[in-house]
PALO-423958 format. One line per field, with one value per residue: x, y, z of N, C-alpha, C in turn; residue in three letters; chain; residue number from 0. Coordinates in pm, 1 decimal. Layout:
<sites>
n.px = [X;...] .
n.py = [Y;...] .
n.pz = [Z;...] .
ca.px = [X;...] .
ca.py = [Y;...] .
ca.pz = [Z;...] .
c.px = [X;...] .
c.py = [Y;...] .
c.pz = [Z;...] .
residu = [ALA;...] .
chaine = [A;...] .
num = [NUM;...] .
</sites>
This chain:
<sites>
n.px = [12396.7;12067.4;11869.4;11631.9;11299.1;11059.9;10737.1;10470.3;10228.8;10237.8;10177.1;10055.8;10070.2;10041.3;10329.6;10478.0;10553.9;10532.7;10688.9;10633.0;10847.7;10902.3;11093.4;11046.2;11132.5;11053.8;11040.9;11067.3;10966.6;11036.6;10839.5;10801.6;10607.7;10469.2;10383.7;10165.5;9886.8;9917.5;10060.3;9905.1;9708.0;9693.8;9788.9;9827.0;10024.7;10361.1;10628.8;10938.9;11178.7;11467.2;11670.8;11924.1;12026.3;12226.6;12130.8;12203.2;12086.3;12189.9;12418.1;12633.5;12675.2;12551.2;12398.1;12129.9;11973.2;11784.8;11538.4;11451.7;11173.9;11091.0;10875.2;10978.7;11280.7;11375.3;11265.0;11394.9;11664.6;11654.2;11603.3;11833.6;12017.2;11938.5;11997.1;12270.7;12298.0;12412.7;12263.4;12040.7;11950.9;11901.5;11645.4;11517.9;11521.1;11340.2;11099.4;11060.9;10960.5;10684.5;10567.6;10595.7;10923.1;11019.4;10900.5;10977.2;11254.6;11225.1;11142.5;11383.0;11551.8;11423.2;11473.6;11292.3;11253.3;11046.8;10838.5;10973.6;11008.1;10766.2;10748.9;10771.9;10999.5;11176.8;11341.8;11413.7;11678.2;11755.4;11627.7;11742.8;12006.6;11967.7;11894.2;12119.8;12316.4;12231.8;12077.3;12223.5;12277.7;12023.9;11895.1;12021.2;11943.5;11669.2;11629.6;11651.8;11477.0;11231.7;11232.2;11210.1;10950.6;10785.0;10794.2;10685.1;10412.4;10313.6;10287.7;10090.9;9739.2;9480.2;9326.4;9062.8;8898.3;9033.3;9223.3;9037.9;8955.4;9188.1;9232.2;9002.5;9064.0;9299.1;9170.8;9029.7;9238.1;9452.3;9793.9;9943.7;10114.1;10040.9;9778.6;9767.3;9897.1;9715.6;9486.5;9580.2;9628.5;9367.6;9248.2;9394.6;9318.7;9055.4;9067.3;8961.2;8697.1;8412.0;8474.6;8383.2;8480.6;8388.2;8348.3;8608.9;8728.9;8596.8;8695.2;8967.5;8982.2;8929.6;9162.0] .
n.py = [13481.4;13378.6;13350.2;13380.0;13485.6;13724.1;13864.9;13955.7;13727.6;13693.4;13527.5;13194.3;12848.6;12493.9;12358.6;12577.5;12932.3;13280.3;13549.0;13877.1;14127.3;14403.8;14568.0;14571.7;14358.2;14055.1;13708.0;13384.3;13088.3;12740.5;12487.2;12228.8;11925.6;11893.1;12154.3;12227.3;12410.9;12532.0;12760.9;13000.6;13242.6;13447.0;13776.3;13749.2;13786.2;13632.9;13424.2;13268.0;13027.9;12989.4;12776.3;12834.8;12753.0;12657.5;12552.3;12325.0;12298.1;12228.8;12050.9;12172.7;12380.8;12621.8;12795.6;12805.6;12999.7;12882.2;12889.2;12710.9;12664.3;12692.0;12621.1;12674.8;12731.1;12493.3;12309.8;12358.8;12299.2;12015.3;11952.7;12035.6;11875.8;11630.8;11649.2;11609.3;11341.0;11064.2;11012.2;11163.5;11440.8;11800.5;11855.9;11592.6;11538.7;11739.0;11665.3;11443.0;11531.4;11472.6;11474.4;11684.6;11813.6;11812.5;11589.1;11381.6;11392.1;11282.3;11027.7;10936.1;10948.8;10775.6;10541.6;10458.1;10286.1;10184.3;10378.4;10578.1;10470.1;10500.0;10761.2;10966.9;10921.4;10785.1;10490.5;10151.5;10127.4;10402.4;10482.3;10311.5;10415.9;10679.5;10659.1;10531.3;10727.3;10974.1;10914.9;10932.5;11203.0;11315.4;11211.5;11315.3;11585.9;11556.5;11483.1;11713.9;11892.5;11752.8;11800.2;12062.9;12098.3;11968.9;12146.9;12362.3;12274.4;12244.7;12507.2;12610.7;12667.4;12405.2;12262.1;12102.4;12079.3;12098.7;11891.9;11670.4;11695.8;11637.1;11369.3;11285.0;11309.0;11155.6;10895.9;10908.5;10843.2;11017.8;11111.8;11149.7;11383.5;11541.1;11564.1;11719.1;11937.2;12042.0;12099.5;12287.6;12490.0;12539.0;12630.1;12863.8;13011.8;13076.5;13228.8;13359.6;13288.1;13072.8;12763.8;12432.2;12081.7;11916.5;12109.2;12207.8;11971.8;11951.4;12194.5;12162.4;11933.6;12062.1;12201.6] .
n.pz = [7957.2;7986.0;8269.1;8392.2;8335.3;8339.8;8311.8;8092.7;7954.6;7619.8;7410.0;7411.0;7399.1;7352.7;7495.0;7461.9;7513.0;7487.2;7632.6;7726.8;7831.4;8067.7;7958.7;7698.4;7539.0;7416.2;7500.2;7353.3;7489.9;7543.3;7686.7;7944.9;7938.6;8175.9;8244.8;8091.1;8047.9;8305.8;8329.6;8280.8;8109.1;7802.8;7862.8;8122.7;8421.6;8435.5;8526.5;8459.7;8518.6;8355.4;8117.1;7909.0;7593.3;7305.8;7009.0;6733.6;6423.9;6202.3;6196.5;6316.0;6157.8;6192.0;6482.5;6700.6;6941.0;7232.6;7472.5;7761.3;7979.2;8329.5;8617.9;8876.6;9061.6;9173.3;9000.5;8766.6;8825.2;8876.8;8609.2;8472.7;8597.6;8489.4;8222.9;8223.3;8187.4;7995.7;7686.6;7731.4;7607.8;7585.3;7459.1;7470.6;7746.5;7824.4;7710.5;7860.1;8112.7;8203.2;8439.8;8735.9;8794.5;9027.8;9160.3;8978.1;9054.6;9310.8;9252.5;9139.1;9357.5;9517.6;9381.0;9202.0;8943.8;8776.9;8795.4;8673.5;8403.5;8309.9;8210.2;7926.5;7678.2;7846.5;7900.4;8005.3;8037.9;8054.9;8280.3;8480.3;8473.3;8556.2;8815.5;8928.7;8868.5;8947.9;9179.6;9454.1;9489.6;9454.9;9675.6;9892.5;9864.8;9875.3;10135.4;10279.5;10171.4;10224.1;10513.4;10512.6;10389.2;10565.1;10791.6;10666.2;10626.9;10872.3;10959.1;10792.0;10755.4;10781.1;10495.5;10419.4;10225.1;9988.0;10029.5;10015.1;9736.6;9615.6;9680.2;9550.5;9289.2;9261.4;9274.8;9054.0;8881.0;8855.9;8886.8;9220.6;9255.8;9031.7;9078.1;9317.5;9219.7;9041.4;9202.1;9367.2;9178.9;9088.1;9324.6;9363.3;9145.9;9226.8;9446.0;9761.4;9720.6;9826.9;9761.5;9719.5;9779.5;9546.5;9351.7;9315.6;9221.2;8974.9;8858.8;8857.9;8683.6;8437.1;8381.3] .
ca.px = [12289.0;11925.0;11850.3;11508.6;11224.9;10936.9;10664.8;10323.6;10213.6;10195.8;10133.3;10064.0;10023.2;10113.9;10471.4;10559.4;10498.5;10606.6;10674.2;10675.5;10901.3;10890.3;11184.7;11006.3;11197.6;10983.5;11130.4;11001.3;11026.5;10980.7;10785.5;10777.5;10472.4;10401.0;10342.5;10064.1;9783.6;9955.0;10126.1;9815.9;9650.9;9740.8;9763.6;9848.2;10164.2;10427.8;10777.1;10999.9;11322.7;11517.7;11793.4;11958.3;12110.5;12239.4;12093.1;12265.5;11990.6;12261.0;12523.7;12733.3;12690.9;12482.8;12346.5;12010.0;11952.9;11670.5;11504.2;11361.1;11129.7;11032.6;10799.1;11053.5;11427.2;11408.5;11235.9;11515.5;11785.5;11632.9;11614.1;11971.2;12090.4;11904.9;12068.3;12410.4;12306.5;12435.9;12142.2;11943.3;11983.6;11797.2;11500.8;11474.6;11492.6;11219.0;10987.9;11045.8;10909.4;10551.9;10547.1;10685.3;11057.9;11071.1;10845.6;11077.3;11359.2;11193.9;11148.0;11518.6;11598.2;11382.0;11516.9;11168.8;11269.2;10907.1;10774.3;11064.5;10984.9;10622.3;10775.6;10800.1;11157.8;11275.3;11326.3;11464.1;11818.6;11782.2;11572.6;11853.6;12117.0;11918.2;11893.9;12260.0;12408.5;12173.1;12020.4;12269.8;12270.8;11881.9;11866.2;12077.6;11864.7;11526.5;11612.7;11643.2;11344.0;11119.8;11216.3;11145.1;10807.5;10715.2;10781.0;10585.4;10289.0;10275.2;10256.9;9970.6;9612.3;9442.1;9236.7;9013.2;8814.1;9143.6;9252.0;8923.2;8959.4;9316.8;9201.5;8903.0;9149.2;9381.5;9081.3;9006.0;9347.3;9562.7;9906.7;9935.6;10173.0;9970.4;9640.8;9801.8;9922.4;9588.2;9392.7;9631.0;9610.4;9229.1;9223.9;9451.1;9229.4;8924.0;9103.9;8866.0;8558.2;8413.8;8470.0;8383.9;8555.4;8338.5;8374.4;8745.7;8751.8;8560.1;8775.7;9095.8;8964.3;8917.7;9281.6] .
ca.py = [13361.3;13410.7;13242.5;13400.6;13565.0;13774.2;13970.2;13917.7;13622.7;13749.1;13404.8;13066.3;12725.4;12358.4;12352.0;12701.0;13051.9;13409.3;13635.0;14009.8;14181.7;14544.4;14634.3;14571.6;14252.9;13924.3;13586.3;13266.9;12978.8;12608.8;12435.7;12079.4;11877.2;11921.0;12287.4;12254.7;12466.3;12569.5;12896.5;13103.0;13286.4;13575.7;13893.6;13718.1;13793.6;13498.6;13421.1;13128.9;13005.4;12926.1;12730.0;12907.5;12665.7;12681.0;12420.7;12322.0;12216.7;12202.9;11983.4;12268.5;12499.4;12741.1;12771.3;12881.2;13013.1;12834.6;12896.3;12623.3;12736.3;12588.5;12707.0;12704.6;12710.6;12365.5;12228.5;12392.6;12228.1;11876.5;11923.6;12070.0;11749.3;11509.1;11674.1;11557.2;11184.9;11029.7;10973.1;11250.5;11580.4;11909.9;11822.2;11465.4;11568.8;11835.5;11590.6;11341.9;11586.1;11479.8;11497.2;11786.6;11769.6;11762.3;11432.5;11299.6;11373.9;11194.7;10895.0;10898.0;10932.9;10645.0;10425.8;10399.1;10269.9;10152.7;10503.1;10663.4;10407.4;10543.4;10899.6;10984.2;10912.3;10707.7;10342.6;10069.7;10160.0;10531.1;10479.4;10254.0;10506.3;10794.9;10612.7;10491.8;10843.2;11085.4;10892.3;10975.6;11354.1;11371.5;11160.4;11434.5;11706.7;11526.4;11483.8;11861.6;11948.5;11692.7;11851.2;12201.0;12075.2;11939.8;12266.2;12461.2;12231.1;12268.6;12642.6;12640.0;12626.4;12300.8;12278.0;11979.5;12068.7;12066.2;11750.9;11574.1;11714.5;11565.1;11227.2;11240.0;11314.4;11028.6;10793.1;10906.1;10798.6;11111.9;11091.5;11252.7;11509.5;11613.7;11594.7;11832.0;12066.0;12089.9;12153.0;12411.0;12579.3;12567.3;12713.9;12997.2;13090.3;13107.8;13287.5;13454.3;13233.1;12945.6;12640.2;12296.0;11987.8;11881.0;12216.5;12205.9;11859.2;11996.0;12304.9;12088.4;11853.4;12153.4;12257.6] .
ca.pz = [7985.9;8051.0;8363.5;8446.2;8266.8;8414.8;8236.9;8069.8;7846.2;7501.2;7338.8;7483.8;7332.6;7411.4;7500.1;7432.1;7559.0;7469.7;7755.5;7703.6;7940.8;8084.1;7884.8;7556.7;7479.9;7440.8;7482.7;7316.4;7585.5;7532.4;7816.6;7947.9;7943.3;8317.4;8259.0;8007.9;8130.7;8437.3;8338.1;8282.1;7968.6;7752.1;7933.1;8273.6;8453.1;8459.7;8555.4;8438.1;8543.4;8223.8;8074.0;7770.6;7520.7;7168.8;6933.3;6603.1;6354.6;6050.4;6224.7;6354.1;6047.2;6264.0;6611.3;6725.6;7089.0;7288.2;7630.0;7819.0;8097.0;8435.6;8711.5;8997.0;9044.2;9190.0;8883.7;8675.8;8888.6;8844.1;8465.5;8447.0;8626.9;8398.4;8093.7;8221.9;8191.3;7865.0;7625.4;7753.9;7565.8;7619.8;7407.5;7527.8;7891.1;7839.7;7677.9;7963.7;8220.9;8203.4;8583.7;8788.6;8788.6;9185.0;9171.3;8907.4;9130.9;9425.8;9199.5;9122.2;9498.0;9578.7;9307.8;9134.6;8792.9;8731.0;8785.9;8572.0;8273.3;8266.6;8166.8;7790.0;7630.5;7953.4;7874.5;8124.8;8043.7;8108.8;8416.7;8571.1;8459.9;8620.7;8955.8;8956.3;8866.2;9017.6;9319.7;9578.7;9500.4;9490.0;9806.5;9995.8;9845.6;9912.5;10277.0;10319.3;10108.7;10311.9;10632.8;10496.1;10358.9;10690.5;10863.4;10600.7;10630.0;11007.9;10978.7;10700.7;10788.3;10703.5;10378.8;10391.5;10092.0;9891.1;10047.1;9954.0;9606.1;9574.0;9698.5;9443.4;9145.7;9251.6;9265.1;8906.4;8804.7;8846.3;8974.1;9322.6;9238.9;8931.1;9135.9;9401.8;9135.3;8974.9;9289.3;9414.8;9067.8;9095.1;9453.4;9340.6;9054.1;9287.6;9586.0;9807.9;9692.9;9876.7;9674.7;9788.1;9706.2;9428.4;9263.2;9307.1;9135.4;8840.3;8808.3;8834.1;8560.5;8321.6;8363.9] .
c.px = [12173.6;11869.1;11705.6;11434.6;11089.9;10874.6;10520.8;10329.4;10162.1;10117.5;10150.6;9997.6;10089.1;10253.6;10559.3;10478.6;10586.9;10574.0;10724.5;10719.0;10876.4;10978.5;11152.9;11054.6;11095.7;11060.2;11024.3;11061.1;10951.5;10937.2;10780.7;10642.4;10399.7;10334.0;10223.0;9940.8;9803.4;10010.4;10025.5;9778.8;9705.2;9696.8;9802.1;10010.8;10224.7;10579.9;10818.2;11144.7;11376.6;11658.6;11820.0;12063.1;12130.1;12222.2;12163.5;12185.9;12073.4;12384.1;12646.1;12737.5;12653.3;12425.1;12231.4;11979.0;11803.7;11653.2;11413.9;11321.1;11062.3;10963.6;10875.6;11205.9;11457.0;11376.7;11359.6;11630.1;11784.1;11661.3;11766.6;12065.9;12062.8;11973.9;12206.8;12412.2;12331.5;12314.4;12028.1;11986.8;11884.7;11662.7;11433.9;11431.8;11366.2;11096.7;10954.3;10964.1;10743.6;10479.6;10641.4;10814.9;11089.2;11014.1;10944.5;11210.2;11352.5;11192.7;11289.4;11573.8;11556.6;11425.1;11402.3;11178.9;11133.6;10841.9;10850.3;11029.1;10862.1;10640.6;10806.2;10965.6;11241.4;11241.4;11398.0;11603.7;11848.1;11732.3;11686.7;11975.8;12085.8;11939.5;12043.1;12341.4;12351.4;12115.9;12090.4;12259.0;12120.6;11832.2;11896.6;11975.0;11725.2;11515.6;11590.7;11514.3;11230.9;11116.7;11150.6;10988.8;10733.6;10692.6;10677.4;10437.2;10228.9;10224.4;10134.5;9857.7;9552.7;9338.0;9176.1;8951.4;8924.9;9199.3;9151.1;8918.9;9078.9;9295.8;9090.9;8983.8;9235.6;9286.6;9032.2;9123.1;9462.2;9681.8;9900.1;10000.3;10087.7;9819.3;9647.8;9816.2;9791.7;9492.6;9441.9;9612.2;9457.8;9182.2;9279.8;9368.4;9095.4;8958.8;8998.5;8709.6;8552.5;8370.8;8477.9;8473.5;8519.7;8367.2;8533.7;8792.0;8711.2;8649.6;8923.1;9095.6;8975.6;9060.6;9357.3] .
c.py = [13417.0;13311.3;13260.2;13504.3;13601.1;13879.2;13926.4;13816.3;13691.3;13642.6;13283.9;12955.2;12599.8;12358.2;12468.4;12837.8;13164.6;13513.8;13767.9;14096.1;14339.1;14627.2;14641.0;14458.5;14134.5;13806.9;13464.6;13154.7;12850.0;12564.4;12292.1;12035.8;11913.5;12054.3;12310.2;12301.6;12527.5;12709.3;13007.1;13138.7;13407.1;13696.3;13884.8;13741.3;13644.3;13518.6;13286.9;13126.6;12921.3;12878.7;12784.0;12812.0;12698.0;12556.0;12428.4;12232.3;12183.6;12134.1;12073.4;12387.9;12625.7;12702.4;12854.9;12881.5;12960.0;12864.9;12775.4;12663.2;12637.4;12671.2;12749.9;12679.0;12556.8;12262.6;12242.7;12302.1;12085.2;11860.2;11942.5;11922.7;11627.8;11525.3;11628.8;11410.6;11165.4;10976.4;11071.0;11396.0;11677.4;11883.9;11704.9;11475.2;11649.8;11752.3;11475.8;11396.8;11595.3;11502.4;11616.9;11732.8;11726.8;11617.3;11358.4;11289.6;11281.4;11050.4;10844.3;10874.2;10805.5;10525.7;10354.3;10386.5;10249.2;10284.9;10595.7;10603.1;10464.6;10698.3;10868.9;10977.1;10828.8;10561.5;10278.5;10119.0;10290.4;10553.4;10430.1;10344.8;10636.8;10771.5;10598.2;10637.0;10956.7;11056.1;10942.4;11127.8;11389.5;11319.8;11263.8;11543.0;11675.5;11525.2;11617.1;11920.9;11877.4;11754.0;12008.0;12194.9;12045.8;12041.2;12360.0;12393.5;12243.8;12416.3;12699.2;12587.2;12488.2;12335.3;12167.0;11962.9;12043.1;11923.4;11636.4;11582.8;11643.5;11417.6;11186.9;11218.7;11188.0;10910.7;10787.2;10872.7;10906.1;11076.6;11170.5;11365.1;11605.7;11652.3;11723.0;11955.9;12145.1;12159.6;12282.3;12520.2;12629.8;12661.6;12854.7;13088.6;13141.5;13154.1;13364.9;13398.9;13105.1;12843.3;12519.3;12198.2;11935.6;11991.8;12222.5;12110.2;11903.6;12102.2;12242.5;11986.6;11936.5;12221.0;12174.9] .
c.pz = [8043.8;8122.6;8428.7;8373.5;8326.0;8334.8;8218.4;7958.0;7736.6;7406.0;7422.7;7408.7;7408.4;7402.6;7452.5;7464.8;7507.0;7574.3;7715.8;7830.1;7950.5;7993.5;7741.2;7479.1;7505.2;7404.7;7469.7;7409.2;7560.1;7675.1;7815.6;7961.4;8073.7;8330.5;8173.3;8080.6;8259.8;8446.1;8343.6;8128.7;7938.0;7836.5;8087.0;8296.3;8473.0;8480.8;8529.2;8462.7;8426.2;8218.1;7930.1;7709.3;7382.2;7093.8;6796.3;6501.3;6218.9;6090.7;6252.5;6255.1;6098.9;6397.6;6637.1;6879.8;7124.0;7423.8;7655.9;7958.2;8194.0;8550.6;8839.6;8976.2;9086.8;9066.3;8772.1;8689.5;8856.4;8678.7;8421.5;8480.7;8538.7;8277.3;8088.1;8203.0;8021.9;7794.7;7656.2;7726.3;7614.5;7586.9;7484.3;7679.8;7905.2;7812.7;7784.1;8075.6;8221.0;8343.8;8631.7;8815.9;8952.1;9216.1;9091.5;8994.9;9249.5;9362.7;9181.9;9261.5;9547.9;9503.8;9225.8;8987.3;8727.5;8688.3;8669.2;8424.5;8231.7;8188.8;8010.5;7780.5;7746.1;7942.1;7999.0;8139.0;8094.1;8245.7;8519.5;8583.4;8552.3;8779.0;8996.9;8979.3;8946.2;9158.8;9425.9;9592.9;9526.1;9620.9;9913.6;9978.8;9897.0;10066.2;10338.9;10272.7;10195.3;10440.5;10623.2;10464.2;10474.6;10790.9;10795.8;10617.7;10781.7;11019.1;10877.3;10755.6;10704.6;10589.3;10342.4;10274.5;9975.7;9901.2;10002.7;9805.0;9562.6;9568.6;9588.9;9316.8;9146.1;9230.9;9124.7;8815.2;8793.7;8934.4;9095.8;9308.1;9130.8;8998.0;9239.9;9330.3;9093.4;9083.5;9351.3;9318.1;9078.3;9223.2;9429.2;9250.7;9098.2;9440.5;9634.8;9797.0;9775.7;9782.8;9731.8;9713.4;9579.3;9302.4;9232.1;9214.3;8984.6;8784.8;8767.8;8697.7;8431.3;8286.3;8252.2] .
residu = [MET;ILE;ALA;HIS;VAL;ALA;GLY;THR;ILE;ALA;GLU;ILE;SER;LYS;GLY;ARG;ALA;THR;ILE;ALA;THR;ALA;SER;GLY;VAL;SER;TYR;ASP;VAL;LEU;LEU;PRO;PRO;TYR;MET;ASP;GLY;ALA;LEU;GLY;SER;VAL;GLY;LYS;PRO;ALA;GLN;LEU;PHE;THR;VAL;HIS;VAL;LEU;GLU;SER;PRO;ASN;GLN;GLY;ALA;SER;PHE;VAL;PRO;ARG;LEU;PHE;GLY;PHE;ALA;THR;ALA;ALA;ASP;LYS;GLU;VAL;TYR;GLU;ALA;MET;THR;GLN;ILE;ARG;GLY;LEU;GLY;HIS;ARG;LYS;ALA;LEU;ARG;ALA;LEU;ALA;GLU;PRO;PRO;THR;GLU;VAL;GLY;ALA;MET;ILE;ALA;ARG;GLY;ASP;GLU;VAL;GLY;LEU;LYS;ARG;LEU;PRO;GLU;ILE;GLY;ALA;LYS;LEU;ALA;LYS;THR;LEU;VAL;GLU;GLU;LEU;GLY;PRO;THR;PHE;ARG;ASP;LYS;LEU;ALA;ILE;GLU;GLU;MET;GLU;SER;ALA;VAL;GLU;VAL;LYS;THR;LYS;PRO;ALA;ASP;PRO;GLN;ALA;GLU;ASP;ALA;VAL;ARG;ALA;LEU;ILE;ALA;LEU;GLY;GLU;GLN;PRO;ALA;GLU;ALA;SER;ARG;LYS;VAL;THR;LEU;ALA;ARG;GLN;LYS;ASN;ALA;GLY;SER;GLU;VAL;GLY;ALA;SER;GLU;LEU;VAL;SER;LEU;ALA;LEU;SER;LEU] .
chaine = [A;A;A;A;A;A;A;A;A;A;A;A;A;A;A;A;A;A;A;A;A;A;A;A;A;A;A;A;A;A;A;A;A;A;A;A;A;A;A;A;A;A;A;A;A;A;A;A;A;A;A;A;A;A;A;A;A;A;A;A;A;A;A;A;A;A;A;A;A;A;A;A;A;A;A;A;A;A;A;A;A;A;A;A;A;A;A;A;A;A;A;A;A;A;A;A;A;A;A;A;A;A;A;A;A;A;A;A;A;A;A;A;A;A;A;A;A;A;A;A;A;A;A;A;A;A;A;A;A;A;A;A;A;A;A;A;A;A;A;A;A;A;A;A;A;A;A;A;A;A;A;A;A;A;A;A;A;A;A;A;A;A;A;A;A;A;A;A;A;A;A;A;A;A;A;A;A;A;A;A;A;A;A;A;A;A;A;A;A;A;A;A;A;A;A;A;A;A;A;A;A;A;A;A;A;A;A] .
num = [0;1;2;3;4;5;6;7;8;9;10;11;12;13;14;15;16;17;18;19;20;21;22;23;24;25;26;27;28;29;30;31;32;33;34;35;36;37;38;39;40;41;42;43;44;45;46;47;48;49;50;51;52;53;54;55;56;57;58;59;60;61;62;63;64;65;66;67;68;69;70;71;72;73;74;75;76;77;78;79;80;81;82;83;84;85;86;87;88;89;90;91;92;93;94;95;96;97;98;99;100;101;102;103;104;105;106;107;108;109;110;111;112;113;114;115;116;117;118;119;120;121;122;123;124;125;126;127;128;129;130;131;132;133;134;135;136;137;138;139;140;141;142;143;144;145;146;147;148;149;150;151;152;153;154;155;156;157;158;159;160;161;162;163;164;165;166;167;168;169;170;171;172;173;174;175;176;177;178;179;180;181;182;183;184;185;186;187;188;189;190;191;192;193;194;195;196;197;198;199;200;201;202;203;204;205;206] .
</sites>
């Protein structure tokens, strides 16, 4: 089973990336919508936490191996939990992740069926099932993760420019988690440069 792939981006397109590893083997990895534009460009280093499955396009006559890739181990864990729900296969669960999986997990933990129904492929019935079947597990995990996040925030220096940029993106209609992700990525791509809030907003909107 292939659980992790690290190397250089050989090809990148919407929903798919090819990662060339140091061993000379390249892996074709399918990506969820929340990762569009976030992985990087051709030639850049990348690592993905992967789920390795066998798909049967011919009703069991043959099987094709597929890799589904995620930015973090936590994202992968949420995805794997979602695929255990009746009515959510690997492909459908992948398409549903228009928001980062950890945010989707938080919605499930909060019982936010309205938020879940906004995701692709998730209707009222699936939203209710996700909350009922995964809610208790995700609530336990979320309590731990929130405490870890609180400690992490206290140890990091404040970044008022980034905070202002996130608030501006939210005012423009971005979801909070997506606004934070884009600003973080914009800041990382311009590490070492003095970038103001308005510039961060412009950079984030271009991602």
